[in-house]
DSSP file (Angstrom, degrees, kcal/mol; ACC not computed):
  #  RESIDUE AA STRUCTURE BP1 BP2  ACC     N-H-->O    O-->H-N    N-H-->O    O-->H-N    TCO  KAPPA ALPHA  PHI   PSI    X-CA   Y-CA   Z-CA
    1    1 A M              0   0    0      0, 0.0     2,-0.1     0, 0.0     5,-0.0   0.000 360.0 360.0 360.0 137.5  149.0 -157.1   17.6
    2    2 A K     >  -     0   0    0      1,-0.1     4,-2.1     4,-0.0     3,-0.4  -0.359 360.0-119.1 -69.7 149.8  150.4 -157.1   21.1
    3    3 A I  H  > S+     0   0    0      1,-0.2     4,-2.7     2,-0.2     5,-0.2   0.837 112.6  58.3 -59.8 -35.2  148.9 -159.5   23.6
    4    4 A E  H  > S+     0   0    0      1,-0.2     4,-2.0     2,-0.2    -1,-0.2   0.911 108.1  46.0 -62.0 -41.5  147.9 -156.6   25.9
    5    5 A K  H  > S+     0   0    0     -3,-0.4     4,-2.5     2,-0.2    -2,-0.2   0.899 111.9  51.7 -68.1 -40.7  145.8 -155.1   23.1
    6    6 A V  H  X S+     0   0    0     -4,-2.1     4,-2.6     2,-0.2    -2,-0.2   0.937 111.9  46.0 -60.3 -47.7  144.3 -158.5   22.2
    7    7 A L  H  X S+     0   0    0     -4,-2.7     4,-2.7     1,-0.2    -1,-0.2   0.870 111.3  52.7 -66.0 -36.1  143.2 -159.1   25.8
    8    8 A E  H  X S+     0   0    0     -4,-2.0     4,-2.3    -5,-0.2    -1,-0.2   0.929 111.9  45.0 -63.7 -45.3  141.8 -155.6   26.1
    9    9 A K  H  X S+     0   0    0     -4,-2.5     4,-2.4     2,-0.2    -2,-0.2   0.892 113.3  51.1 -65.8 -39.9  139.7 -156.1   23.0
   10   10 A R  H  X S+     0   0    0     -4,-2.6     4,-2.3    -5,-0.2    -2,-0.2   0.938 112.2  45.7 -61.7 -47.3  138.6 -159.5   24.2
   11   11 A D  H  X S+     0   0    0     -4,-2.7     4,-2.2     2,-0.2    -2,-0.2   0.891 113.0  49.7 -65.7 -39.8  137.6 -158.1   27.6
   12   12 A R  H  X S+     0   0    0     -4,-2.3     4,-2.2     2,-0.2    -1,-0.2   0.918 111.6  48.7 -65.1 -42.8  135.7 -155.2   26.1
   13   13 A A  H  X S+     0   0    0     -4,-2.4     4,-2.3     2,-0.2    -2,-0.2   0.886 109.7  53.0 -64.5 -38.1  133.9 -157.5   23.7
   14   14 A S  H  X S+     0   0    0     -4,-2.3     4,-2.2     2,-0.2    -2,-0.2   0.924 109.7  47.9 -61.2 -45.3  132.9 -159.8   26.6
   15   15 A E  H  X S+     0   0    0     -4,-2.2     4,-2.4     1,-0.2    -2,-0.2   0.889 110.8  51.7 -62.7 -40.1  131.5 -156.8   28.5
   16   16 A R  H  X S+     0   0    0     -4,-2.2     4,-2.5     2,-0.2    -1,-0.2   0.885 108.6  51.3 -65.5 -38.7  129.6 -155.7   25.5
   17   17 A L  H  X S+     0   0    0     -4,-2.3     4,-2.3     2,-0.2     5,-0.2   0.942 110.8  47.3 -62.9 -47.5  128.1 -159.2   25.0
   18   18 A I  H  X S+     0   0    0     -4,-2.2     4,-1.9     1,-0.2    -2,-0.2   0.925 113.6  48.5 -60.1 -44.8  126.9 -159.4   28.6
   19   19 A S  H  X S+     0   0    0     -4,-2.4     4,-2.6     1,-0.2    -1,-0.2   0.888 108.8  54.2 -62.2 -40.3  125.4 -155.9   28.3
   20   20 A L  H  X S+     0   0    0     -4,-2.5     4,-2.6     1,-0.2    -2,-0.2   0.917 108.5  48.1 -61.2 -44.5  123.7 -156.8   25.1
   21   21 A F  H  X S+     0   0    0     -4,-2.3     4,-1.9     2,-0.2    -1,-0.2   0.863 111.0  51.1 -67.4 -34.8  122.0 -159.8   26.7
   22   22 A I  H  X S+     0   0    0     -4,-1.9     4,-2.5    -5,-0.2    -2,-0.2   0.935 112.6  46.2 -64.4 -45.9  120.9 -157.7   29.6
   23   23 A R  H  X S+     0   0    0     -4,-2.6     4,-2.6     1,-0.2    -2,-0.2   0.886 108.6  56.9 -62.7 -39.0  119.4 -155.1   27.2
   24   24 A A  H  X>S+     0   0    0     -4,-2.6     5,-2.0     1,-0.2     4,-0.7   0.924 111.8  41.5 -58.8 -45.0  117.8 -157.9   25.2
   25   25 A E  H  <5S+     0   0    0     -4,-1.9     3,-0.5     3,-0.2    -2,-0.2   0.921 115.4  49.4 -69.5 -43.9  115.9 -159.2   28.2
   26   26 A N  H  <5S+     0   0    0     -4,-2.5    -2,-0.2     1,-0.2    -1,-0.2   0.851 122.4  32.5 -65.3 -34.5  115.0 -155.7   29.6
   27   27 A S  H  <5S-     0   0    0     -4,-2.6    -1,-0.2    -5,-0.2    -2,-0.2   0.369 105.2-121.8-105.7   4.4  113.7 -154.5   26.2
   28   28 A C  T  <5 -     0   0    0     -4,-0.7    -3,-0.2    -3,-0.5    -4,-0.1   0.944  40.7-165.7  54.2  53.9  112.3 -157.8   24.9
   29   29 A M      < -     0   0    0     -5,-2.0     2,-0.2    -6,-0.2    -1,-0.1  -0.176  18.0-112.3 -62.2 159.7  114.4 -157.8   21.8
   30   30 A T     >  -     0   0    0      1,-0.1     4,-2.2    93,-0.0     5,-0.2  -0.514  28.1-108.6 -85.3 164.5  113.7 -160.1   18.9
   31   31 A S  H  > S+     0   0    0     91,-3.3     4,-2.8     1,-0.2     5,-0.2   0.888 120.6  54.5 -59.4 -40.0  116.1 -162.8   18.0
   32   32 A K  H  > S+     0   0    0     90,-0.4     4,-2.2     2,-0.2    -1,-0.2   0.918 107.7  48.5 -62.2 -44.4  117.1 -160.9   14.9
   33   33 A E  H  > S+     0   0    0      2,-0.2     4,-1.9     1,-0.2    -1,-0.2   0.914 113.1  48.0 -62.4 -43.1  118.0 -157.8   16.9
   34   34 A L  H  X S+     0   0    0     -4,-2.2     4,-2.4     1,-0.2    -2,-0.2   0.927 110.9  50.6 -63.4 -45.5  120.0 -159.8   19.3
   35   35 A D  H  X S+     0   0    0     -4,-2.8     4,-2.6     1,-0.2    -1,-0.2   0.878 108.3  52.6 -61.6 -38.3  121.9 -161.6   16.5
   36   36 A E  H  X S+     0   0    0     -4,-2.2     4,-2.1     2,-0.2    -1,-0.2   0.901 109.8  49.0 -63.8 -40.6  122.7 -158.3   14.8
   37   37 A G  H  X S+     0   0    0     -4,-1.9     4,-1.9     2,-0.2    -2,-0.2   0.908 111.5  48.8 -64.8 -42.2  124.2 -157.1   18.1
   38   38 A I  H  X S+     0   0    0     -4,-2.4     4,-2.7     1,-0.2    -2,-0.2   0.923 110.0  52.2 -62.4 -44.2  126.2 -160.2   18.5
   39   39 A R  H  X S+     0   0    0     -4,-2.6     4,-2.3     1,-0.2    -2,-0.2   0.906 108.0  51.0 -59.7 -43.0  127.5 -160.0   14.9
   40   40 A A  H  X S+     0   0    0     -4,-2.1     4,-1.0     1,-0.2    -1,-0.2   0.899 111.4  47.7 -63.0 -40.2  128.6 -156.4   15.4
   41   41 A I  H >< S+     0   0    0     -4,-1.9     3,-0.6     1,-0.2     4,-0.3   0.924 111.3  50.3 -66.8 -43.6  130.5 -157.3   18.6
   42   42 A R  H >< S+     0   0    0     -4,-2.7     3,-1.4     1,-0.2    -2,-0.2   0.875 106.3  56.3 -62.3 -37.1  132.2 -160.3   16.8
   43   43 A E  H >< S+     0   0    0     -4,-2.3     3,-1.2     1,-0.3    -1,-0.2   0.773  95.4  67.0 -66.0 -24.8  133.2 -158.1   13.9
   44   44 A S  T << S+     0   0    0     -4,-1.0    -1,-0.3    -3,-0.6    -2,-0.2   0.625 105.8  41.7 -72.4 -10.7  135.0 -155.8   16.4
   45   45 A V  T X  S+     0   0    0     -3,-1.4     3,-1.9    -4,-0.3    -1,-0.2   0.151  75.2 113.1-120.3  18.4  137.6 -158.5   17.1
   46   46 A L  T <  S+     0   0    0     -3,-1.2    -2,-0.1     1,-0.3    -1,-0.1   0.779  76.9  56.9 -62.1 -25.5  138.1 -159.9   13.6
   47   47 A D  T 3  S+     0   0    0     -4,-0.2    -1,-0.3    -3,-0.1    -2,-0.1   0.435  94.1  89.4 -85.8   2.0  141.7 -158.6   13.7
   48   48 A C  S <  S-     0   0    0     -3,-1.9     5,-0.1     1,-0.2    -3,-0.1  -0.505  93.8 -79.1 -92.4 164.3  142.4 -160.7   16.8
   49   49 A P    >>  -     0   0    0      0, 0.0     3,-1.7     0, 0.0     4,-0.7  -0.216  47.6-105.9 -57.9 155.8  143.7 -164.2   17.0
   50   50 A Q  H 3> S+     0   0    0      1,-0.3     4,-1.9     2,-0.2     3,-0.4   0.787 114.5  68.6 -58.1 -31.8  141.1 -166.9   16.4
   51   51 A Y  H 3> S+     0   0    0      1,-0.2     4,-2.3     2,-0.2    -1,-0.3   0.781  92.2  60.8 -63.3 -24.3  140.9 -167.9   20.1
   52   52 A V  H <> S+     0   0    0     -3,-1.7     4,-2.3     2,-0.2    -1,-0.2   0.929 105.3  47.0 -66.9 -43.8  139.3 -164.6   20.9
   53   53 A G  H  X S+     0   0    0     -4,-0.7     4,-2.0    -3,-0.4    -2,-0.2   0.891 112.4  49.9 -62.4 -39.5  136.4 -165.4   18.7
   54   54 A Q  H  X S+     0   0    0     -4,-1.9     4,-1.9     2,-0.2    -1,-0.2   0.886 108.6  52.9 -66.8 -38.4  136.1 -168.9   20.2
   55   55 A Y  H  X S+     0   0    0     -4,-2.3     4,-1.8     1,-0.2    -2,-0.2   0.926 110.9  46.7 -60.0 -45.8  136.2 -167.3   23.7
   56   56 A L  H  X S+     0   0    0     -4,-2.3     4,-2.7     1,-0.2    -2,-0.2   0.838 107.1  57.8 -68.1 -32.6  133.3 -165.0   22.7
   57   57 A S  H  X S+     0   0    0     -4,-2.0     4,-2.6     2,-0.2    -1,-0.2   0.899 105.9  50.4 -62.2 -39.8  131.4 -168.0   21.2
   58   58 A G  H  X S+     0   0    0     -4,-1.9     4,-2.2     2,-0.2    -2,-0.2   0.910 111.3  46.9 -64.5 -42.9  131.5 -169.7   24.5
   59   59 A I  H  X S+     0   0    0     -4,-1.8     4,-2.7     2,-0.2     5,-0.2   0.930 112.8  49.9 -64.0 -44.9  130.2 -166.6   26.3
   60   60 A T  H  X S+     0   0    0     -4,-2.7     4,-2.7     1,-0.2     5,-0.3   0.916 109.8  51.3 -60.3 -44.3  127.5 -166.2   23.7
   61   61 A Y  H  X S+     0   0    0     -4,-2.6     4,-2.4     1,-0.2    -1,-0.2   0.936 112.4  45.6 -58.3 -48.0  126.5 -169.9   24.1
   62   62 A A  H  X S+     0   0    0     -4,-2.2     4,-2.2     1,-0.2    -2,-0.2   0.908 114.8  46.8 -64.9 -42.6  126.2 -169.6   27.9
   63   63 A L  H  X S+     0   0    0     -4,-2.7     4,-2.1     2,-0.2    -1,-0.2   0.889 112.9  49.0 -68.2 -38.7  124.2 -166.4   27.8
   64   64 A R  H  X S+     0   0    0     -4,-2.7     4,-2.5    -5,-0.2     5,-0.2   0.907 110.7  51.0 -67.0 -40.7  121.9 -167.6   25.1
   65   65 A H  H  X S+     0   0    0     -4,-2.4     4,-2.3    -5,-0.3    -2,-0.2   0.927 110.6  49.1 -60.6 -45.0  121.3 -170.8   27.1
   66   66 A K  H  X S+     0   0    0     -4,-2.2     4,-2.8     2,-0.2     5,-0.5   0.892 109.5  53.0 -61.0 -40.9  120.5 -168.8   30.2
   67   67 A L  H  X>S+     0   0    0     -4,-2.1     4,-2.4     1,-0.2     5,-1.2   0.936 112.0  43.5 -61.2 -48.5  118.1 -166.6   28.2
   68   68 A Y  H  <5S+     0   0    0     -4,-2.5     4,-0.3     3,-0.2    -1,-0.2   0.867 117.7  46.6 -66.3 -35.4  116.2 -169.6   26.9
   69   69 A Y  H  <5S+     0   0    0     -4,-2.3    -2,-0.2    -5,-0.2    -1,-0.2   0.892 128.1  20.4 -73.8 -40.4  116.2 -171.3   30.3
   70   70 A E  H  <5S+     0   0    0     -4,-2.8    -3,-0.2    -5,-0.2    -2,-0.2   0.783 131.6  27.4-102.7 -30.9  115.1 -168.3   32.4
   71   71 A S  T  <5S+     0   0    0     -4,-2.4    44,-2.8    -5,-0.5    45,-0.4   0.606 105.9  59.9-117.3 -14.2  113.5 -165.7   30.2
   72   72 A L  E   < -A  114   0A   0     -5,-1.2     2,-0.3    -4,-0.3    42,-0.2  -0.829  50.1-177.5-119.3 155.8  111.8 -167.3   27.2
   73   73 A E  E     -A  113   0A   0     40,-2.1    40,-3.0    -2,-0.3     2,-0.5  -0.990  31.1-111.5-146.2 153.6  109.1 -169.9   26.8
   74   74 A F  E     +A  112   0A   0     -2,-0.3    11,-2.4    38,-0.2    12,-0.4  -0.723  57.2 130.5 -85.7 130.4  107.6 -171.6   23.8
   75   75 A G  E     -AB 111  84A   0     36,-2.9    36,-2.5    -2,-0.5     2,-0.3  -0.911  34.7-148.3-160.6-174.3  104.0 -170.6   23.2
   76   76 A A  E     - B   0  83A   0      7,-2.6     7,-3.1    -2,-0.3     2,-0.5  -0.983  24.4-107.5-161.3 161.7  101.4 -169.4   20.7
   77   77 A Y  E     - B   0  82A   0     -2,-0.3     2,-0.5     5,-0.2    32,-0.3  -0.874  29.2-174.3 -97.9 128.5   98.3 -167.4   20.4
   78   78 A V  E >  S- B   0  81A   0      3,-2.8     3,-1.6    -2,-0.5    29,-0.1  -0.987  76.9 -15.2-123.2 119.6   95.0 -169.3   19.9
   79   79 A D  T 3  S-     0   0    0     -2,-0.5    -1,-0.1     1,-0.3     3,-0.1   0.867 130.6 -53.1  52.3  40.0   92.0 -167.1   19.2
   80   80 A G  T 3  S+     0   0    0      1,-0.2     2,-0.4    -3,-0.0    -1,-0.3   0.472 116.7 109.1  81.5   2.6   93.9 -164.1   20.5
   81   81 A V  E <   -B   78   0A   0     -3,-1.6    -3,-2.8     2,-0.0     2,-0.3  -0.930  67.7-123.9-115.6 136.8   94.9 -165.6   23.8
   82   82 A Y  E     -B   77   0A   0     -2,-0.4     2,-0.3    -5,-0.2    -5,-0.2  -0.617  30.0-179.3 -82.0 132.4   98.5 -166.6   24.6
   83   83 A Y  E     -B   76   0A   0     -7,-3.1    -7,-2.6    -2,-0.3     2,-0.2  -0.967  11.7-146.2-130.2 149.2   99.1 -170.2   25.7
   84   84 A S  E     -Bc  75  92A   0      7,-2.6     9,-2.1    -2,-0.3    -9,-0.2  -0.689  20.3-136.4-112.6 161.5  102.3 -171.9   26.7
   85   85 A C  S    S+     0   0    0    -11,-2.4     2,-0.9    -2,-0.2   -10,-0.1   0.448  75.0 111.0 -89.2  -4.6  103.9 -175.3   26.4
   86   86 A N    >   -     0   0    0    -12,-0.4     3,-1.9     1,-0.2    -2,-0.2  -0.611  56.6-160.8 -76.3 105.6  105.1 -175.1   30.0
   87   87 A S  T 3  S+     0   0    0     -2,-0.9    -1,-0.2     1,-0.3     5,-0.1   0.661  88.1  57.4 -65.5 -14.9  102.9 -177.7   31.7
   88   88 A R  T 3  S+     0   0    0      3,-0.0    -1,-0.3    -3,-0.0     2,-0.1   0.602  91.4  92.7 -87.8 -12.1  103.6 -176.0   35.1
   89   89 A G  S X  S-     0   0    0     -3,-1.9     3,-1.2     1,-0.1    -5,-0.1  -0.437  80.2-125.6 -86.6 157.3  102.3 -172.7   34.0
   90   90 A D  T 3  S+     0   0    0      1,-0.3    -1,-0.1    -2,-0.1    -3,-0.0   0.754 111.0  54.9 -67.9 -24.8   98.8 -171.3   34.4
   91   91 A N  T 3  S+     0   0    0     -5,-0.1    -7,-2.6    -8,-0.0    -1,-0.3   0.108  73.4 142.9 -98.9  23.0   98.6 -170.6   30.7
   92   92 A Y  B X>  -c   84   0A   0     -3,-1.2     3,-0.9    -9,-0.2     4,-0.6  -0.459  54.5-131.5 -63.8 129.6   99.4 -174.2   29.7
   93   93 A Y  G >4>S+     0   0    0     -9,-2.1     5,-2.0     1,-0.3     3,-1.2   0.839 102.2  53.9 -58.5 -39.2   97.3 -174.9   26.6
   94   94 A E  G >45S+     0   0    0      1,-0.3     3,-1.5     3,-0.2    -1,-0.3   0.804  99.4  62.9 -68.5 -27.3   96.0 -178.3   27.8
   95   95 A K  G <45S+     0   0    0     -3,-0.9    -1,-0.3     1,-0.3    -2,-0.2   0.703 105.3  48.6 -66.4 -17.2   94.7 -176.8   31.0
   96   96 A H  G <<5S-     0   0    0     -3,-1.2    -1,-0.3    -4,-0.6    -2,-0.2   0.178 123.8-102.8-108.9  15.3   92.4 -174.7   28.8
   97   97 A G  T < 5S+     0   0    0     -3,-1.5     2,-0.5     1,-0.2    -3,-0.2   0.690  72.4 143.7  76.8  19.5   91.1 -177.6   26.7
   98   98 A I      < -     0   0    0     -5,-2.0    -1,-0.2     4,-0.0    -2,-0.1  -0.805  45.4-131.1 -95.3 129.1   93.3 -176.9   23.6
   99   99 A S     >  -     0   0    0     -2,-0.5     4,-2.5     1,-0.1     5,-0.2  -0.356  17.2-117.8 -76.0 158.1   94.5 -180.0   21.8
  100  100 A A  H  > S+     0   0    0      1,-0.2     4,-3.1     2,-0.2     5,-0.4   0.864 114.4  57.6 -61.4 -35.9   98.1 -180.5   20.8
  101  101 A K  H  >>S+     0   0    0      2,-0.2     4,-2.7     1,-0.2     5,-0.9   0.942 110.0  41.8 -61.6 -48.8   97.0 -180.6   17.2
  102  102 A I  H  >5S+     0   0    0      3,-0.2     4,-0.9     1,-0.2    -2,-0.2   0.931 117.8  47.7 -64.3 -44.7   95.4 -177.1   17.3
  103  103 A F  H  <5S+     0   0    0     -4,-2.5    -2,-0.2     1,-0.2    -1,-0.2   0.923 123.2  30.8 -63.2 -44.3   98.2 -175.7   19.4
  104  104 A A  H  <5S+     0   0    0     -4,-3.1    -2,-0.2    -5,-0.2    -3,-0.2   0.838 131.3  24.2 -87.2 -34.8  101.0 -177.1   17.2
  105  105 A E  H  <5S+     0   0    0     -4,-2.7    -3,-0.2    -5,-0.4    -2,-0.1   0.736 112.7  55.5-108.8 -25.3   99.6 -177.2   13.7
  106  106 A E  S  <<S+     0   0    0     -4,-0.9     2,-0.4    -5,-0.9    -1,-0.1   0.167  95.0  66.5-105.7  20.2   96.8 -174.7   13.3
  107  107 A N        -     0   0    0     -4,-0.2     3,-0.3    -3,-0.1   -29,-0.1  -0.991  56.3-155.6-137.8 151.6   98.3 -171.5   14.3
  108  108 A K  S    S+     0   0    0     -2,-0.4    -1,-0.1     1,-0.2    -4,-0.0   0.357  84.3  74.7-101.8   3.1  101.1 -169.4   12.8
  109  109 A S        +     0   0    0    -32,-0.3    -1,-0.2    15,-0.1   -34,-0.1   0.364  60.8 129.4-100.2   6.0  102.1 -167.6   16.0
  110  110 A A        +     0   0    0     -3,-0.3    15,-1.7   -34,-0.1     2,-0.3  -0.386  36.5  94.1 -65.5 134.6  104.0 -170.5   17.6
  111  111 A G  E    S-AD  75 124A   0    -36,-2.5   -36,-2.9    13,-0.2     2,-0.5  -0.981  76.6 -46.1 172.8-167.8  107.4 -169.5   18.8
  112  112 A H  E     -AD  74 123A   0     11,-2.8    10,-3.0    -2,-0.3    11,-1.9  -0.794  53.1-175.9 -94.0 130.0  109.5 -168.3   21.7
  113  113 A Y  E     -AD  73 121A   0    -40,-3.0   -40,-2.1    -2,-0.5     2,-0.4  -0.852  33.6 -98.5-122.3 156.5  108.1 -165.4   23.7
  114  114 A W  E >   -AD  72 117A   0      6,-1.6     3,-0.6     3,-0.6   -42,-0.2  -0.609  26.3-142.9 -73.3 130.1  109.4 -163.4   26.6
  115  115 A K  T 3  S+     0   0    0    -44,-2.8     3,-0.4    -2,-0.4    -1,-0.2   0.875 100.2  51.9 -60.7 -37.7  107.9 -164.7   29.9
  116  116 A K  T 3  S+     0   0    0    -45,-0.4    -1,-0.2     1,-0.3     2,-0.2   0.699 127.5  18.0 -77.5 -17.3  107.6 -161.2   31.3
  117  117 A D  E X   -D  114   0A   0     -3,-0.6     3,-2.1     3,-0.2    -3,-0.6  -0.640  62.4-176.6-154.2  89.3  105.7 -159.8   28.2
  118  118 A T  E 3  S+     0   0A   0     -3,-0.4    -3,-0.1     1,-0.3    -2,-0.1   0.524  78.9  74.8 -71.6  -3.0  104.1 -162.5   26.0
  119  119 A S  E 3  S+     0   0A   0      1,-0.1    -1,-0.3    -5,-0.1    -6,-0.0   0.604  88.9  69.1 -78.7  -9.9  103.0 -159.8   23.6
  120  120 A K  E <  S-     0   0A   0     -3,-2.1    -6,-1.6    -6,-0.2    -3,-0.2  -0.898  77.3-152.2-114.3 105.6  106.6 -159.5   22.4
  121  121 A P  E     -D  113   0A   0      0, 0.0    -8,-0.3     0, 0.0     3,-0.1  -0.467  12.4-165.2 -74.6 145.4  107.9 -162.5   20.5
  122  122 A F  E    S-     0   0A   0    -10,-3.0   -91,-3.3     1,-0.3   -90,-0.4   0.844  80.4  -6.7 -88.2 -47.6  111.6 -163.4   20.5
  123  123 A F  E     -D  112   0A   0    -11,-1.9   -11,-2.8   -93,-0.2     2,-0.4  -0.951  62.6-168.1-152.8 129.0  111.3 -165.8   17.6
  124  124 A I  E      D  111   0A   0     -2,-0.3   -13,-0.2   -13,-0.3   -14,-0.1  -0.966 360.0 360.0-117.6 132.9  108.4 -167.1   15.6
  125  125 A G              0   0    0    -15,-1.7   -14,-0.2    -2,-0.4    -1,-0.1   0.407 360.0 360.0 148.1 360.0  108.6 -169.9   13.2
């Protein structure tokens, strides 16, 4: 494959990754949905040299890190109310008298949730 075609495919895949992460945040995708989108984009460059895949891995790493840092938080529902592990937040579980044991061990809803809509989990488990 000519280098021009490789670079074109790399750039298009990069744009698709960025767009996917924007859509993930806007629509509160699940981790599974996001991973499926990433996989589809990666499959579109399988015929390219290995460095293209590594380039996309770097972009994916940076975008995922940004997502966890800015848009997601670890939390859980206790008795139907959402509480967070973020000690700076108003919904921090200890501010509401919930022990770490109850928060961490006695609920099945612990996971990463979207900050903007805690009714939509990103990943539970």
